[in-house]
C-alpha positions, 0 to 999 in steps of 0.5 A, a space after each residue: 551957712 558956707 555954701 558951694 556948687 558941686 558937681 552931681 555924678 550924672 554931670 548936673 549941679 547941686 549946692 553943699 552947706 559945708 557946715 552940714 556936708 549936706 547937699 539940695 540934691 545927690 551927690 549920685 546925681 541931681 537930676 536922676 535922683 528927681 526923675 526918679 523920686 519925684 517924677 517916675 514914682 510920684 507925677 505919673 501917677 497924677 492925672 493928666 487933667 488937672 493936678 496940683 503939686 507941694 514940693 517942701 523945699 524950693 531950693 535950686 527950683 529942679 524939681 519944678 522945671 523937670 515936673 515943667 518939663 514932663 507936665 508940658 507934653 501932658 496936656 491938661 493943667 498944673 498948679 505948682 506950689 514949693 514952700 522954702 523958707 531960705 531962697 536960694 542966691 541970683 547969684 548961685 541961680 546963675 551956676 547952675 547948669 540944670 537947663 543945659 544938662 536937661 537938653 532945654 535951652 528953649 526953656 530957658 526963660 522958663 527956669 529963669 521966670 519962675 525964680 523970678 516971679 515974686 513970692 506969694 500968689 499963682 503966676 502963670 509961667 506957661 500954657 497949663 502951668 502955674 506957680 506959687 512960691 511961699 517963703 515960709 518954714 514946713 512948721 507954719 504949713 496949714 494947707 487943707 485938702 489942697 494937693 494930690 501930690 507931696 514933694 518931700 524934699 527937705 535937707 535930710 533927717 541927719 542935718 535936720 530931724 525937727 523935718 522928718 517927725 509926727 508932727 511936720 507929716 500931719 501937716 502934709 497927711 491933712 494938706 492932701 486930697 482922699 487919696 492924694 501921695 507923698 514921695 520921698 528920696 528917704 527910706 530911714 525907719 524912723 520916716 517911715 514910721 512918722 508918716 504911718 503914726 499919723 495916717 500913711 499908708 507907706 511903701 519902700 520903693 528902690 531907690 535912686 543911683 545912689 541909695 537903696 530905698 526911697 518912701 512914698 505914702 498915700 493918704 487914704 
């Protein structure tokens, strides 16, 4: 599938899949979307002493890098697991401008290390932040009561509806600890109903720029 690096409305870059007309991040602002959906409405709810995050769709590493930046100022320890079936290439990574757009030039080595460490087990990326990248499909996820927070950042239901089903959200429910939270940019009715069907309590929240709403689900 042909892939192209494009610039979004806030100046940050993303990858465009031309065959699907689908982007890795919002064209209205990749960085803005990440902060609004995953930090403001996700990470900010998690305790600061120790937390575990699962990202569904590691992709460009933007969400992981922003999470590192935010967590590094809070102290405590954060374990971050990113699941990705089709890793981004080294050539594509070189064209992404997240470090500069975030004003995080002093953390360039951290972003590079995130993409350089082997897939498999946990690796300490920086003090207090460990990363585990798993190359697998979402259907292969079988974690049980392991995570405080899930970033559900799969390609949209328009192009991959099989990733937004009751079967997948049941896996997400099982992977979360009691009281754990899942956040996603999607607010599609069928997505909300699939979450509710497997036991999640779901709320609609104001969306990031360019989207009216997003969803946050909690395992009670």
